[in-house]
N, C-alpha and C positions, 0 to 999 in steps of 0.2 A: 565647735570647730568644723564638724562634718557639714552642718547646715550652711556655714559660710563658704565652704568649698563648693557645695552644690550651687549656691547662689552665684558664686564667681564663675563657675562653668557655664551657667545659663547666660550670664552677662556677656562672657567672652564669645559665646556662640550666637548671640543676637546678630542678625544680618543688617548691614548698612547698605544703603543704595548710593552708588556713585554714578554721576552723570558727567558726560563730557561731549563737546561738539567738535566735529572735524568736517572735512569737505563732504563726507557722506551724510551728514546730519547729526542728530543727537543720538548718543549711545548710552545705555545704562547697563550696569551690572551690580550684582550684590556680593558682598563679602562680609566678613566679621572681624572683630578686634584681633582675634587669634591669628587670622590669616595675615593681617597687616603687620602684626608683631613679628611673625616669621619672615615676612618679606623684608622688613627693616633689617632684621638680623642677617639675612642672606645677602642683602645689598651691601651692608657695612663690612661683612666678612669678605665679600668679593673685592671691595675697595682696598681693604688691608692686603689681600692677596696680590692685587695688581701693583700696589706700591712696593711690596717686598720683592716682587719678581723683577722690578726694574733694576734693583741693586744686585740681586743674586745672579741674574743673567747678564749683567753689565750692559743693559740696553742703552743706546745712545740715539741721538738724532730723531728721525721720524718715529721709530718704534717706541722710544721712551715717551715722546710727546703724545703719541696716540694713547698709550696706557695711562699716562697722567691725566689726559683730557677725559677719558672715560671714567677714571676714578673720581674725578671732581664732579662730573655730571651725575654719577650714581650716588655720590655722597649728598648732593643737593636733593635728589629725589627721596632718598632715605630720610633726610632731615625734615622734608615737608610731611612725609607720612608719619614720622614719629612725633612731630609737633601736633599733628591732627589727633593722635590718640593719647597724647600726654605721656609718652614713653621716652626714656633717655638711654640710648645704647651705651654711651660712654660710662654712665653711672652703673649700668648693669654689668659691664665688663669689670669695673673696679670692685663691685660687690663680689663677683665671681672669683677674682684674684685674691681678695681678702679671705674668703671662705676656703679657698684652696691652700692658702698659706697657714691657716689655722689647723688644718688637718695634720695629723701626725705623718711625718715623712717616713716613719718606720713601717707604716701599714703596707702590707703587700696585697694589692688587689688581686693579682694572679693567684696567690695562694688561697685567698678567700673564695674566689670563684671555683677553684679546684675542689676545695672542701665542700662547698655547696653542691657541686656536681656529684661528688661521691655520695653525699648524704641523700640526695634525690634519687640516685641510682639504687642505693640500699633500700630506701623506702618503697620504690616501685617494685623491686624484687620481692620484698616482704608482702606487698599487696597482691602480687601475682601468685605467690605461694598460698595466701589465704583464699584467693578466688579459685584456684585450680582444684580439681577433684583430688582426693587422697591417692597418692601413689607411694609405694614402698620405696624408701631410699635404697639405692643399690649402686655399687661401684661399677656394675657391668653395663656396657653399652647395649642397646637393643640390637638384635640381629637384623642385618640388612639382607634382603633377598636379591 
């Protein structure tokens, strides 16, 4: 399992060369699968945000048309990129929703985080006590001059 994870990380980190031509000539840049994956997710999340804002803010006319236009253009860009790397954002979102639904609704993440914090603090104070030179435990505060 660990070997597969390492191989996957190496694969995801391999750089790809992109070339495009515009009025200034040919431009190239390098990127990797992981960067494209993150870019697709960000673009599609932004598309979803633009579409939801239209209704929430009750946009009409030019403003709504502008938001919808940009959402459609960004969706096309994201679709091209995800097709290029063999990724499907919609399937990934569905898998995420299924995983979230399977988790127990009674689990309290805040409580878990608080318990972990307290345990870590206790462990660090125990380590500090072990590392500190021996001092007699006393209820008295040191005298300040």
